[in-house]
C-alpha positions as CSV (number, residue, x, y, z in Angstrom):
1,X,2.9,7.5,-0.8
2,X,3.9,4.2,0.9
3,X,2.5,1.1,-0.7
4,X,1.3,-2.3,0.6
5,X,4.7,-4.3,0.7
6,X,6.4,-0.8,3.2
7,X,3.5,-1.3,4.9
8,X,4.3,-5.1,5.7
9,X,7.9,-4.3,6.6
10,X,6.2,-1.7,8.7
11,X,4.5,-4.8,10.7
12,X,7.8,-6.5,11.0
13,X,9.4,-4.1,12.5
14,X,6.4,-3.3,15.0
15,X,5.9,-7.1,15.8
16,X,8.3,-6.7,18.6
17,X,5.9,-5.1,20.7
18,X,2.9,-7.5,20.4
19,X,2.5,-8.9,24.0
20,X,3.5,-5.9,25.7
21,X,1.6,-3.5,27.6
22,X,1.8,0.4,26.5
23,X,4.1,2.6,28.8
24,X,3.4,6.1,27.5
25,X,1.8,7.7,24.6
26,X,2.8,10.7,22.6
27,X,2.0,12.8,19.6
28,X,-1.0,14.9,18.6
29,X,-3.6,12.7,17.4
30,X,-5.3,10.6,20.3
31,X,-5.9,10.7,24.1
32,X,-3.4,8.7,25.4
33,X,-5.2,8.0,28.4
34,X,-6.8,5.5,26.6
35,X,-4.3,3.2,25.4
36,X,-2.1,3.6,28.2
37,X,-1.6,0.6,30.0
38,X,-3.2,-1.7,27.5
39,X,-1.7,-4.9,25.9
40,X,-1.1,-4.8,22.1
41,X,-2.6,-8.1,21.3
42,X,-1.9,-7.9,17.5
43,X,-1.4,-6.3,14.2
44,X,-3.7,-6.2,10.9
45,X,-2.9,-4.8,7.5
46,X,-5.2,-3.9,4.9
47,X,-3.2,-2.5,2.0
48,X,-1.9,0.7,3.3
49,X,-3.6,1.0,6.6
50,X,-1.8,-0.6,9.5
51,X,-4.6,-2.0,12.5
52,X,-2.9,-1.8,16.2
53,X,-5.3,-3.8,18.0
54,X,-6.0,-3.9,21.7
55,X,-8.3,-5.4,23.9
56,X,-11.8,-3.6,22.6
57,X,-10.2,-1.3,20.2
58,X,-7.5,-0.4,17.9
59,X,-5.6,2.3,16.4
60,X,-5.8,2.8,12.9
61,X,-2.6,4.4,10.9
62,X,-2.3,5.2,7.3
63,X,1.1,6.7,6.1
64,X,-1.1,8.9,3.6
65,X,1.6,10.6,0.9
66,X,4.1,11.5,3.0
67,X,3.6,9.8,6.0
68,X,6.7,7.7,7.4
69,X,7.6,5.7,11.0
70,X,10.8,5.4,13.1
71,X,11.6,2.9,15.7
72,X,13.1,2.9,18.9
73,X,14.7,6.1,18.0
74,X,13.4,9.2,17.3
75,X,14.9,11.3,15.0
76,X,12.3,13.7,13.0
77,X,10.7,17.0,14.0
78,X,8.6,16.5,17.3
79,X,6.0,18.7,15.2
80,X,5.3,15.9,12.9
81,X,5.0,13.2,15.5
82,X,1.5,12.1,15.3
83,X,1.5,9.1,17.5
84,X,4.5,7.6,19.7
85,X,3.9,4.4,21.6
86,X,6.6,3.4,24.3
87,X,7.0,-0.3,25.4
88,X,9.0,-2.0,27.6
89,X,11.1,-3.3,24.2
90,X,11.1,0.1,22.6
91,X,9.5,2.1,21.1
92,X,7.2,3.4,18.1
93,X,7.1,7.2,15.8
94,X,4.5,7.5,13.4
95,X,4.8,10.9,11.3
96,X,2.4,13.4,8.9
97,X,-0.2,10.0,9.1
98,X,-3.9,9.6,10.0
99,X,-4.3,8.1,13.3
100,X,-7.5,7.1,14.5
101,X,-8.7,4.9,17.4
102,X,-11.8,2.5,16.3
103,X,-13.9,0.1,18.2
104,X,-12.5,-4.1,17.1
105,X,-16.0,-4.3,15.7
106,X,-15.1,-2.0,12.7
107,X,-12.5,-4.5,11.5
108,X,-15.4,-7.0,10.2
109,X,-16.4,-4.4,8.1
110,X,-13.4,-4.8,6.0
111,X,-12.9,-6.7,3.2
112,X,-9.7,-8.5,3.6
113,X,-9.4,-9.9,0.2
114,X,-9.0,-7.3,-1.5
115,X,-5.5,-6.8,-0.2
116,X,-3.1,-8.3,-2.9
117,X,-0.5,-9.1,-0.5
118,X,-2.9,-10.9,2.0
119,X,-2.9,-14.9,2.4
120,X,-6.6,-14.8,1.9
121,X,-6.6,-12.2,-1.6
122,X,-9.1,-13.1,-3.9
123,X,-8.3,-12.3,-7.3
124,X,-11.3,-13.5,-8.5
125,X,-13.2,-10.8,-7.0
126,X,-11.1,-8.1,-8.0
127,X,-11.8,-9.3,-11.8
128,X,-15.6,-9.2,-10.8
129,X,-15.3,-5.5,-9.2
130,X,-13.3,-4.4,-12.3
131,X,-16.2,-5.8,-15.2
132,X,-18.7,-4.3,-13.1
133,X,-17.3,-1.2,-14.1
134,X,-16.7,-1.9,-17.4
135,X,-16.0,2.3,-19.0
136,X,-13.0,2.4,-16.0
137,X,-9.5,3.3,-16.8
138,X,-6.6,0.4,-15.6
139,X,-4.9,2.9,-14.2
140,X,-7.5,4.0,-11.6
141,X,-9.0,0.4,-11.6
142,X,-5.3,-0.9,-10.1
143,X,-5.3,2.6,-7.7
144,X,-8.8,1.5,-6.5
145,X,-8.2,0.3,-2.6
146,X,-11.6,-1.3,-2.9
147,X,-10.4,-3.9,-5.4
148,X,-6.2,-3.4,-5.3
149,X,-5.7,-2.5,-1.7
150,X,-2.2,-2.1,-1.5
151,X,-1.5,-1.0,-4.5
152,X,0.0,2.4,-5.2
153,X,1.5,4.2,-8.7
154,X,4.7,2.4,-8.3
155,X,2.9,-1.1,-8.6
156,X,0.6,0.2,-10.8
157,X,3.1,1.3,-13.8
158,X,5.4,-1.8,-13.4
159,X,2.5,-4.1,-13.3
160,X,1.3,-2.3,-16.9
161,X,4.5,-3.3,-18.5
162,X,5.1,-6.5,-17.0
163,X,1.6,-7.1,-19.2
164,X,2.5,-4.5,-22.1
165,X,-1.1,-2.7,-21.3
166,X,-1.1,1.0,-21.8
167,X,-2.5,2.5,-18.5
168,X,-5.6,4.6,-20.5
169,X,-6.7,1.2,-21.5
170,X,-10.9,0.6,-20.9
171,X,-11.5,-2.4,-18.6
172,X,-14.0,-3.5,-21.1
173,X,-11.8,-3.8,-23.9
174,X,-9.0,-5.5,-22.2
175,X,-9.1,-9.5,-23.2
176,X,-9.7,-11.6,-20.4
177,X,-6.3,-13.5,-20.7
178,X,-4.5,-10.0,-20.3
179,X,-6.6,-9.3,-17.4
180,X,-6.0,-12.2,-15.4
181,X,-2.4,-11.7,-16.2
182,X,-2.5,-8.1,-14.4
183,X,-4.5,-9.3,-11.8
184,X,-1.9,-11.8,-10.9
185,X,1.1,-9.0,-11.6
186,X,-0.6,-6.9,-9.2
187,X,0.2,-9.5,-6.4
188,X,3.6,-10.7,-8.4
189,X,5.2,-7.4,-8.1
190,X,4.0,-6.3,-4.6
191,X,5.9,-9.1,-3.3
192,X,9.3,-8.5,-5.5
193,X,9.2,-4.4,-4.6
194,X,9.0,-6.3,-1.0
195,X,11.6,-8.2,-1.2
196,X,13.9,-5.6,-2.7
197,X,13.1,-2.9,-0.3
198,X,13.7,-5.4,2.4
199,X,17.1,-5.6,0.3
200,X,17.6,-1.8,-0.1
201,X,17.4,-2.1,-4.3
202,X,14.2,-1.3,-5.2
203,X,15.0,1.8,-7.2
204,X,17.4,-0.4,-9.1
205,X,14.9,-2.4,-10.6
206,X,12.4,0.3,-11.5
207,X,11.9,-0.8,-15.7
208,X,10.0,2.2,-16.4
209,X,8.7,4.1,-12.8
210,X,10.5,7.5,-13.2
211,X,12.8,5.8,-16.4
212,X,13.5,7.7,-19.1
213,X,13.6,5.0,-21.9
214,X,12.2,1.5,-22.2
215,X,13.9,-1.5,-21.1
216,X,12.7,-3.4,-24.6
217,X,12.9,-1.3,-27.5
218,X,15.3,1.9,-25.5
219,X,12.6,4.3,-27.2
220,X,12.0,7.1,-24.8
221,X,9.0,6.2,-22.0
222,X,5.9,8.9,-22.1
223,X,4.9,10.3,-18.6
224,X,1.5,11.5,-18.3
225,X,-1.2,12.5,-15.6
226,X,-3.8,9.5,-16.2
227,X,-7.2,8.2,-15.0
228,X,-9.4,10.3,-12.7
229,X,-7.1,11.0,-10.2
230,X,-4.4,12.2,-12.5
231,X,-1.7,10.4,-11.1
232,X,2.0,10.1,-13.3
233,X,2.2,7.2,-15.4
234,X,5.2,5.7,-17.3
235,X,4.4,3.7,-20.4
236,X,6.2,2.8,-23.8
237,X,3.8,3.3,-26.8
238,X,5.4,1.0,-28.5
239,X,5.3,-1.9,-26.3
240,X,2.0,-1.4,-24.4
241,X,-1.0,-1.8,-26.3
242,X,-3.8,0.6,-25.6
243,X,-7.0,-1.3,-25.4
């Protein structure tokens, strides 16, 4: 699943279309006449969701598990194309994703402070939300988009390793300093992810995600489906403590 940093890169690629009118619409998800001729006013992100904003409406794009996008040139099968937008300066294509047309009033219902890569990210609010769920496993908390919007499985695993916390630890048992460190690292690693993705070296930087041995003690890492979501966790039983 594309995580917040990938969506931020997508926004950068789409930014050149802001201020331009939609010339043509293709794809299977929305009626083209509703946005053809309308001007793209701006782009807002909320974690893994992208909002293309027009005068009174917006298009919400969520890449889900296997979604992708292309700019200017279509190289992927049309059968997978959910939305294609043509502008004067180029084209944008979105594949295997969720596309929904919404009124701009919907944007007022979003808690923008939950987005870990946002300028208005509020770590104290994240901590408050976690403490309201004391029996929740920390692996589930990190993947909860109402708490850490934009965090996915890669960020989850790497942030937990950086803070030496075992993914099945319960929120109520984690010392406050560790909890604060984890909240910080969820954001810190997100921006490292973003930087490394731009540089094309992301996979080389993984310490535990899809790795075999702990980079600290060199012992084999444990791979386990953890939490209610049963997503893969990679962790070191020696260097990450179960609280």
